[in-house]
N, C-alpha and C positions, 0 to 999 in steps of 0.2 A: 560462411554465413554472411560475411560482409558483402560479398558479391551478390548473394541471393537477395539480401535486403535492398541493395541497389536496384536489382531487376524488379523486385516487387514494388518499390516506390515509383519506378519509371512507369510500370503498368498502371498503378493507381492514378498517376498524373495524366496518363493518356485518356483515362476515363473521366477526367475533370477534377480529380482530387477532392471530391466532396465526402464528408463524413470520415469514419474510421476505416483504415485499411484493414481488410479481413484476411487473416491467415487461418487455414482450416486443416483439420485432421479428421480421419474417419476410422472408427473402431467397431467391429462386430462382436458383441458379447456372446459369442457362440460357444465359448469354453474359457478356460483359464487364459487371461490376457498376459502374454509373456514379454520377455525382454526385447524380442523382435518388434512386437507391437509398440513398445515404448519409444522406439526410434521414430515411429509415425507421429508421436506426440512431441518428442523433444526437438525434432528438426524444425517444425514451424514455431515452436516456443522460442528457440534460440534466435530465429529470424525476427520474430515479434519483439523479443527483448532488445535486439540490436536496433530496430526501428524506434522502440520506445526511448532508448538512450539518446537518440537524435531529436527527440521531441515530436516525433510523428504520432498522431492519434492512430492507435492500432489495437485490435483485439484478436484473440485466438478463440476460434469456435471448434468444438469437438462434435461432429455428427455421430451420434450413437446409433448404429444400424441395428436397432432392436426390432425392426419390422422385417428383417431378413428371415428366411426360412431356417429352421433347424435342419442342418444337412446330415449330421452324424453325431454319435454320442462320444464325448471324450472318455478317456480311460477313467474307470472308477465309478461311472454312473450306472445304476442298475439297468439291466437289459430290458426290463419292463417298459422303460422310457422309449423304446424303439417305436412305440405307437404314436409318439409325439413328433417324429421326424416328418418334416414338411409343413409344420405349423409355424406361425410367427414367433420369434423368440420372446416377445413381450407377453405372449398368451400361453406359453408353455409353463407349467408349474415349476417352482423351484424343486430340484431333485431331492433336496434335504428338508423341504417343508418349513423353512424358516423365513423366507423372503417372498415378496409378492409374485415373482416370476423367475424363470430361467435367466432372462436378461439381467434382472436385478442381482441375482446370485453372482454373476461373473463381472458385473460392472462395479459392484460395491467395493471390492479390494482395490480396483483401479482408482476410484475416487480418493481412497485413503492414501495411496501411494502418490498421487498427483499433489495432494496437500503437503505431504512430507517433502516432496521434491521442489516445492515452490513453483509449481506449474499452475497458473491461473487460466481456466478455460470457461467458456459458456457452453454447457452441454445441451445439445439439441437432440431430443428424442424423436427419431423418425417415425416411430409408431404413433406417438402423440400427435405429430404434425399431420400424418396421413388421416388419423381419426378425426382431427379438428377441421379437416378440409383445407388446410394450408396449401397442400400441393394439388388441389383439384384442377385449377386452371392449367397447371403444367401437365397434368395427366391428360386432360382433354386436348391440349396442343399436341402432345406426343401421339395420341390416337389419330388425330387429324392428319398428322405428318407421317403416319406409319409406313407408307410406301417409300418416302424419302429416307426414313431411318433404315428400312430394310436394304435400300440401295447402298447406303453408307457402310452398313455392316457387311454386305456382300463384297464391296470393294476391298475391305480390310481382310477378307478371307481369301484373297487371291492366291495365297500360298497354301491353301488347304484348310481343313477344319470342318466341323459339323455346321450345317446350315442353321441359321437362327430362326426362331419363330417369326411368323409374319406379323405378330402382335407384340408391341413394346411393353404390354401390361400383362402381369400374371395374376390370376384370380386366386384368392383364398376362399374356398367354398363357404357359403354362408351357414351351412348346416354343420359340417364336421370340422371346418377350420383348416383343412389341408390344401395344399396347392397342386394336388394331382388332378388338375383341371385342364380343359381345353376350351378356348373361346370359339363359339360357333356362329356368332353374328354380332354386328354393331351398327347402329344408326346414328350418324353424327348429329342430325337435326334434333333428335330427342335424347341422345346419349344413352339409349337403351342398349344394354349389353346382355347377350345370352351366352351361357357356358354350360358345359356338362362336366360333372365330377365323376371320377371313376367309381367312387363309393356311393354317392348320393343321387346321381342322375342329373337331369337338366334343371337349370334355374336361371335367374337373371336379376338385374337391378339397373338403375339409372346412375351412370357415373357422376353426373352433375349433382346428384342428391345424396349419394352415400359412397362409401369406399369399402371394398372387400378385396384388396389386393395391393400391388405395388408395381412401380416401373422396374423393368429389367435393369440389372446393375449398370450396364454401359449407357443407359438412358437416365437412370436415377442420378448418377454421379454428375453429369453436366447440368441436370436440372437444378441441383443444389448450388452449383457454381453461380448460376444465373439468379437464383433466389436471394442469396445473401447481400450482395454479390461477393464472390471470393476472388481476391487478387493474387494469393499465393497459397500453394499446397505442395506437399511432398508425397511421394509414393515409392514403393519398392521398385527396384530396377525392372522387374518384369512388367509392371503396369506403366512404367515411364517410357518404354520403347515406342518409337513412332507408329508401329503397326498394332500396338496393343490398346488397352482400354483408354489411355489418355489420348492417343492419336485419333481414335474414333470419337471420343468425347469432345474434343476440340471442335470437330465439324458439327456434331449434334448441338453443342452449346450455341454456336453461331447460326446455323441454318434452321434449327427448330425452335430454339428459345430466344433467339435474337440478342445474345449477350456475348461479351468477350470472354474467352476462357482465361483461367489464371496462369500465372507463371508456375511451372512445375519443376521441382528439384527431385531427381531420383536418388534414392539412397541404397547403400549396400545392405546386405542381410546381416543379421546378428545370429551367431551360432555359439555352441558350446563344443568342447572337445569331443569329437566323435559324432557330432550332429552338424551337418552342413547348413541346414536351414531350419529355424524353429517353426513349429506348426501348432495352432491352437488346440488341435486334437491330440497332440503328442503328450505322452505321460511324463516325459523327461524334460519338458520345456520349462525352465525356471522363470518365475514371475518377478515383477518389480518387488513384491513383498519378500521373496526369497533373497534378492540382492540386498534390500534394505535391512535384512536381518543381520548382515555381516559387514556392510559398507556404509560409511557415513553418507548422508544424502548428497552432499556436495561432490563426494568422490564418484558416486554413480553418475551424476550429471557430467562430471569431467570425462568419464569413459567415452561418452558420446561427443562432448564438445571438443575434445582434443583431436579427433579424427575428421578428415574431410567426409562429408556425407556419403560420397560415392565409395568410400573404403569400407570393406567388411570389418566387423568386430567379432572377435572370439573371446568368450568369457569362460574363465576357469576358476571355480570356487575352491580349488585345492591349494597347493603350495604357492601358486601364483599370487594369491591374495597377500601374502607376506611381502613379496617383491613390490606389489602395487602400493601398499601402504608406505614402504620405504620411499618409493618414487614420489608419492604424493607429499610426504613430509619434506623431502628435499626441495620440491618445487615451491612449497609454501615458504620455506626459508629463503629461497632465491628471489621470490617475489618481494619478500619483506626487505631484503637488503639491496634490491635493485639489480641483481645479476641475472635474472631470468631472461631467456631469449624472448624477443617481442611476441612471437606467435604463441609460445607457451604461456607467457604472462596473460595474454588475451584469453586463452582457453581457461586459465585458472580463475580469472575474474568473472568470466561468464558462469563458471561453476559455482562460485561462492556467493555472488551478489547478483542474482537475476533482476533485471529490470522488468517488473510485471506490467503487462499491458492492461488497459482498462477493459471493462466489459459492459455492453449495453444491457438494459433491463430485458426481461422476457418479452418475446413477441406477443402483442395483445390478442392475436387471433388463436393462440395456442391454449387448449383446454388444460394441458399440463405444462406449467411454466418451465421454460428453459432454466436449468440450474447453473448457478455459479459455483465453481470449485476453486477454493483458494485455501491457503494454510497460514500458520503463524510464522512461516519463514524457516530457513534451514537451521537445524540443530547441530552445533559443533561443540567439541569438548573444550573446557576452560584451559586444560593442559593437555597438549598432544603428546602423551607418553608413547614412545616408540612401540609399534605393534609387536615387533619381535620380543621385546622385553615383556610386554603385557601378557602375551600368550604364554611365554615361558613361565612367568610368575603364576598365572592362573592354572597352568598345567601342573606344576610341582606342588602347589598348595591345594589342588583340587577345588579351586575357587573359594577357599575359606576367606571371608571378608577381612578378618583381623590380620591374618598373615599377609594377605595381598596388600592391605593398606600399609603395614609396617615396612615391607620390602620396597614398595614404590616410594614411600617417604624417604627411605635411605638413598635411593637412586637420585631423587630430585633434590635432596638436601634440604627439604622443607617439611613442615607438618602438612600432610596431604590427606584429604578425605577422598573416599571412593567417588563421591558425587562430583569431585573436580575432574575426573577423567571419564565421566559419562558423556555421550553414549558409547564411547569406544570400549569401555570395560564390558558392557553388556554384549556388544557386537563380537568382541573377542571370545567371550564365553560361548556364544552361540556358534561361532565358527569351530571352536574346539569340539563342541558336542555334535555338530551336524556333519562336519566335513573332514575331520581328522580321524582316520580309522583307529579302532581300539589298539591295534598292534603298534601304532606309532605314538600312543599316549605314554607319558612317563609313569612308571610303576616303581616306586622306591621300595627297596628290599625291606622286609620286616625284620630279618635277622642277618647277621654277618655271613659272608660266603667263606666259611672256614676252610673249605677245600682249596679255594684260590689263595687265601691268606697263607696257607701252609707252603705254597710253591714260590713265594716271593724271594727275590734276590736281596742281598744286603742293601744295594743302592735303592731298590724300590721301597724297602722298609724305612730307610732313612728319609725318603721323600714323604712317606705317609706320616712319619713321626714329626717332621717339621710342620706339616699342615695342621696336625692335631694340636701341637703345642702352641702355635702362633695364631690360629684362627680365632680363639676367644678375644684376642686383643685387637681385632680388626673392627673398627667402628662402623664401617659402611661398605657399600658394594665396591667402591673404588679401591679401598684398602684390600678387600678380598681378591679383587682382580690382580692387583700388583703382587699379592702373595703367591697365588697359584701360577702366575706366569713367571715369577722370579725363582721359584724353588728349583726347576731344572737347571737354571743357570748357576745357582749356588752349589748344587750337587757336582757341577763340573768345575767348581773353583772360581767362578766369575761373580762379580757383583750382581745383585738382583736387577739393577737398572742398566746393565750392560746391553749394548745393541745385540739383537738376535741375528745370528747367521743361519745358514741352512742346517748345520748340525744341531744348533740349539732348537730350531723349530721342529726338527725331527724328534728331539728328546721331549719337547713339550707335548707333541702329539701322542707319543708313547705314554707319557705320564697322565695325560687327560684320559686316554683310553682305559688305563688301569683304574682311575677314579670312577669313571662311568660304570665299569664292570662291577666294582665293589659297591657302588651306591644304587644303581638302577638295573644291574644285570644285563647291560647292553654296551655296545662299543661306542655309541653316541647318545646324545640326549639334549635337553635344553642347555642353554649357555651355562657353563660350569660355575662361574661365580654366582650367578643367580640361583642355581640349584643349591650351592653351599649355604648361601644366606637364608634360603627358604627352609632348609633342614635344621639349621642352627648347630652350634658347636657340639652339644651333647649327643645329638643323634649321629652326627658325622663321626665323632669319636667312637661311638658304639659300632658303627658299620665298618670302620677302617682298622679297628684294633681287635675286634672279636671279644 
């Protein structure tokens, strides 16, 4: 990010260094906006934040491609909406009838997530800009240079591929709104455009006076670079290749629109286990809201900030979340005591304390003002209770607030309110409910396992008797931990605080397995001292003695 900021600043200065340096992102609200799309936003955000930390005037613009055509229906949308395919996203109805349009339906959760993540952007609606005539001059320039554009596109297709249309502009039919159209004629002096629609037949309009279409993607992208103008943007590795959209766009930006193209940083894809690349139309693609339901906002930022942009990211919402929280808490402690490695410390600070760039007011020529998205800042718990402990307590108490508060207070050694550990408590509860299969949840026995109790050896009975007798006198989790780990040593004739060798560790594992079987009917479970404290001495006695 530091090098990308250097490159962006150098480009800005080559242009004269006037005004704010613009970093840009582009998102199409064609379906659920997933964690792969989030990298499109976080990469320029982190570069903008780095520049802001140096005192450079900078802003982050999000081009919302709500004037794109609806290409396909995401999973879960009624098949009846198939009739809307080919219409602009901003003009397709919300499939659930609650918001103004299809685009609004899928952009709304993104706005909420951006605010939670501390990502400030100026959202530019491409549909509003086309409708307001903001892009009219650029459209006319592209139509005048259509032969030059066709030659640039043809040169990029030297390796094969389908030939592009001779026209850089695609019409949305004035009658039915679909883009199943073909331009049949265009006069530059009058800007009169004629087209034929497969459904509605021939029609036309003057491009200088009205708009019923949009530039093709490989022309629209460089057009917006020139319009802002954009000094830095990121894109997926497929778009960033020299022969891909960016390579073509660089030439079109310079040769058609007379502007310098931005510095581009290609980023690796974000996937989940079993999914190599996320797709907006995929049913299994997790969204930022899905991640923010179980991860603290700063942690989600850190998942992206800690990797070089070119590196792929794999996200696992299963058991990996526990390891992730452990690593996050260790890093926080290392940063606090000054022992964190420099690069890790930088990534942590970028995650927890974003330097938000400024944003200009809406463009005056837009009939629908560009919107500013910002939030109250990142929310973090007052007390970072370890995730392993928190999920174990919530598991064995079934989330009961009083029991949870009592046990956590014992662990911390202070009077603790659940509000002190928010939002982590809510996140942990959501993770247990959504991502831990029922068969892995703790189910405490309702009655003793009399059959197992009848088969115990004398040593096993002695171990249970010591626990039942001494557990009521243990005031906190630390005392319970010392008790359960010390009993196998005492049964072997050693002091409870004696060092553990391999034989003692084997005896402890055997003892713990017996306790788990008698308490929860399984060989393993949540951390045993936490389980014992959650159940309380009376219930433990009932299950261990019959």
